[in-house]
Backbone bond lengths (Angstrom), bond angles and torsions (degrees), N, CA, C in turn:
res aa  C-N    CA-C-N  psi(-1)  N-CA   C-N-CA  omega(-1)  CA-C   N-CA-C  phi
1 M - - - 1.505 - - 1.522 111.40 -
2 A 1.261 120.81 132.96 1.445 122.53 177.57 1.529 115.82 -68.90
3 Q 1.261 116.91 137.73 1.455 117.64 177.37 1.542 114.55 -72.77
4 A 1.243 114.35 139.63 1.539 121.31 -176.60 1.512 105.96 -65.67
5 E 1.353 118.28 138.68 1.476 122.76 178.49 1.550 107.57 -72.36
6 T 1.330 112.05 133.91 1.550 117.32 176.24 1.527 109.11 -90.26
7 K 1.331 119.54 135.75 1.366 123.43 178.48 1.433 108.71 -130.17
8 R 1.380 118.29 154.30 1.437 122.27 174.91 1.501 111.54 -140.01
9 A 1.216 117.96 147.37 1.535 124.28 -178.99 1.595 103.25 -103.03
10 I 1.360 105.91 137.05 1.471 117.17 173.30 1.500 109.06 -124.88
11 T 1.281 112.73 147.40 1.472 118.57 174.69 1.533 110.21 -118.63
12 I 1.363 115.74 129.36 1.389 126.59 -175.48 1.541 108.75 -115.13
13 H 1.360 116.72 125.83 1.407 118.17 176.11 1.558 102.38 -112.07
14 L 1.353 110.93 118.01 1.496 123.02 -177.80 1.410 116.27 -123.14
15 E 1.289 121.30 115.86 1.461 123.40 179.58 1.551 104.08 -96.39
16 L 1.254 120.43 118.54 1.492 124.62 175.93 1.506 111.27 -112.20
17 P 1.363 115.56 150.39 1.484 112.10 178.50 1.494 115.34 -65.60
18 A 1.255 120.96 150.18 1.440 126.69 -178.60 1.517 108.66 -50.63
19 S 1.207 123.11 -25.16 1.485 125.59 -173.10 1.556 108.86 -77.93
20 V 1.309 118.16 -17.81 1.378 118.20 177.74 1.530 110.92 -80.73
21 P 1.281 117.50 115.38 1.475 120.51 -169.98 1.453 118.75 -90.73
22 I 1.322 117.14 48.01 1.480 121.67 -179.33 1.556 108.22 -128.60
23 G 1.327 114.45 148.56 1.421 118.52 174.12 1.518 110.96 -102.81
24 E 1.275 116.24 -171.30 1.508 127.41 -174.99 1.518 108.91 -57.02
25 R 1.351 116.02 -50.11 1.497 118.96 178.39 1.439 115.99 -57.61
26 E 1.316 118.40 -44.51 1.413 123.95 179.95 1.517 113.57 -68.79
27 A 1.380 115.47 -37.43 1.541 120.19 174.33 1.488 106.92 -64.78
28 R 1.319 124.37 -42.94 1.489 128.48 -179.33 1.508 104.69 -56.94
29 E 1.370 118.55 -51.25 1.515 120.92 -172.62 1.476 107.01 -63.51
30 I 1.343 116.60 -47.86 1.571 117.25 178.38 1.514 112.97 -53.80
31 L 1.300 116.07 -40.94 1.443 116.68 179.36 1.482 118.12 -65.75
32 I 1.410 109.69 -40.83 1.429 116.27 172.59 1.459 115.93 -60.19
33 L 1.308 115.43 -48.75 1.486 122.53 177.59 1.485 110.14 -58.63
34 K 1.312 119.83 -39.71 1.487 119.35 -179.93 1.537 107.77 -69.80
35 L 1.334 118.10 -37.33 1.418 115.74 -174.95 1.560 108.04 -71.74
36 V 1.268 121.59 -26.02 1.466 125.31 171.42 1.578 105.76 -67.88
37 E 1.230 116.58 -53.96 1.463 120.79 -175.43 1.601 108.71 -56.61
38 E 1.189 121.15 -36.48 1.525 125.39 -176.34 1.597 110.60 -84.48
39 G 1.419 114.58 -9.77 1.363 116.51 176.77 1.562 116.77 92.81
40 F 1.419 116.71 0.95 1.386 119.65 179.31 1.441 113.43 -75.64
41 L 1.332 121.77 -21.80 1.387 132.17 171.62 1.446 114.45 -125.41
42 S 1.336 122.42 140.10 1.460 122.25 173.71 1.478 110.19 -71.96
43 Q 1.276 119.88 168.38 1.560 125.53 179.63 1.489 107.37 -65.03
44 S 1.415 111.55 -38.51 1.513 113.36 -177.67 1.570 109.74 -68.25
45 E 1.367 116.86 -40.96 1.426 119.95 -179.54 1.482 111.59 -64.80
46 G 1.350 117.67 -41.05 1.519 120.59 174.61 1.333 113.13 -60.91
47 A 1.322 121.64 -43.86 1.492 129.33 179.27 1.506 109.12 -57.02
48 Q 1.347 115.66 -46.04 1.423 121.28 -176.77 1.533 111.59 -63.90
49 L 1.353 113.05 -43.60 1.473 120.79 -177.35 1.542 110.38 -65.27
50 L 1.328 115.81 -31.52 1.522 122.66 178.22 1.482 113.12 -85.96
51 G 1.368 117.60 -12.45 1.441 120.97 -174.48 1.561 115.45 69.35
52 V 1.323 113.93 30.46 1.450 116.56 179.40 1.568 110.65 -128.35
53 S 1.312 119.34 176.11 1.417 121.95 178.10 1.491 109.91 -79.23
54 R 1.293 115.29 164.51 1.510 120.48 176.72 1.503 112.00 -61.14
55 A 1.364 114.87 -41.10 1.491 118.79 176.40 1.526 111.17 -63.66
56 E 1.340 121.03 -35.25 1.474 124.47 175.30 1.525 111.46 -63.10
57 L 1.347 113.59 -43.16 1.432 120.92 -177.48 1.651 105.69 -63.87
58 I 1.225 116.39 -47.77 1.353 119.47 -176.47 1.671 109.23 -62.30
59 E 1.282 113.37 -43.60 1.472 116.67 174.85 1.645 112.36 -58.39
60 R 1.239 113.22 -41.04 1.449 114.14 178.62 1.429 113.71 -67.33
61 M 1.389 116.11 -38.70 1.511 120.85 175.00 1.562 111.02 -61.98
62 T 1.337 114.45 -38.12 1.475 118.66 -179.78 1.590 109.58 -69.75
63 Q 1.271 114.62 -36.92 1.482 115.72 178.32 1.501 108.86 -71.63
64 A 1.216 125.76 -30.24 1.415 129.39 179.74 1.580 111.58 -84.86
65 R 1.403 115.93 0.43 1.461 123.96 177.73 1.515 108.93 60.85
66 M 1.303 115.89 48.01 1.429 124.81 179.22 1.504 107.34 -108.24
67 G 1.302 116.04 147.38 1.481 120.72 177.03 1.519 110.11 -70.10
68 V 1.259 116.97 130.14 1.401 126.54 -179.65 1.452 113.60 -96.36
69 V 1.290 117.51 -32.28 1.517 118.49 176.84 1.516 109.34 -122.06
70 R 1.264 117.79 139.84 1.431 125.05 -176.09 1.504 110.78 -103.48
71 Y 1.274 121.78 110.30 1.472 123.96 178.00 1.518 110.30 -103.04
72 T 1.240 118.55 134.86 1.444 125.38 173.01 1.497 103.37 -87.37
73 A 1.434 119.42 166.56 1.441 124.64 174.20 1.491 109.11 -58.86
74 E 1.355 115.08 -39.05 1.527 121.27 -179.27 1.543 111.68 -63.26
75 D 1.350 111.38 -41.07 1.491 119.84 -179.27 1.525 107.11 -60.96
76 L 1.339 118.79 -49.53 1.353 123.61 -176.59 1.573 112.48 -63.16
77 A 1.272 114.98 -43.46 1.439 121.83 177.64 1.513 111.79 -60.34
78 R 1.374 115.91 -40.69 1.459 120.87 179.04 1.462 112.24 -70.01
79 E 1.399 118.03 -39.17 1.480 119.86 174.92 1.491 111.34 -64.20
80 S 1.370 116.28 -44.29 1.490 120.69 178.98 1.489 111.52 -55.52
81 A 1.415 114.43 -42.68 1.513 120.20 176.61 1.468 115.93 -56.69
82 V 1.297 109.63 -45.92 1.493 117.67 -176.68 1.596 108.43 -69.62
83 L 1.230 118.47 -41.85 1.562 120.85 172.85 1.431 113.74 -59.20
84 E 1.418 121.71 -39.15 1.421 123.90 177.42 1.440 109.97 -71.42
85 W 1.362 120.67 -34.84 1.542 123.94 174.85 1.575 109.94 -61.22
86 I 1.337 116.34 -43.43 1.417 120.78 -177.89 1.547 107.80 -65.99
87 R 1.334 116.22 -52.40 1.426 114.82 175.16 1.509 115.31 -52.03
88 H 1.313 119.58 -42.67 1.504 121.95 177.86 1.469 108.93 -58.70
89 Q 1.326 118.75 -49.52 1.447 125.49 -174.63 1.584 109.35 -58.97
90 R 1.402 117.12 -37.72 1.364 122.03 -179.13 1.545 107.42 -71.95
91 A 1.263 119.74 -40.50 1.383 120.57 177.35 1.530 117.50 -67.26
92 V 1.343 115.48 -32.05 1.430 122.81 174.43 1.499 110.66 -67.85
93 S 1.342 114.45 -44.42 1.471 118.10 -176.01 1.583 111.99 -84.09
94 G 1.338 116.63 -3.93 1.454 116.60 177.54 1.504 112.40 80.84
95 S 1.304 121.14 10.69 1.445 123.92 176.86 1.480 111.74 -67.81
96 T 1.321 116.48 134.71 1.511 118.52 174.84 1.550 115.74 -118.25
97 D 1.279 114.98 11.53 1.508 116.35 -176.19 1.516 110.36 -90.79
98 E 1.323 118.19 68.99 1.421 125.22 173.77 1.484 111.98 -91.24
């Protein structure tokens, strides 16, 4: 049987300068998006908290110029090796459709 997910509520009191043109809802959204970007929440969890689809969450992150995909150095090295292998295979087979 699957274990029930534990949740907790937190309250944040934040005083912003009057020049910051966002309200409570926008501040909450920014926090959730940042938690997704930093890997504290999954995209699915963030989308659920915002009441939107995962695609909408990704769109909002893109609009906010936040990273949507997190690559480690190992991930990048692996992707680069695969790309180099593909280039080599195309060169060996004489394929020119790059």
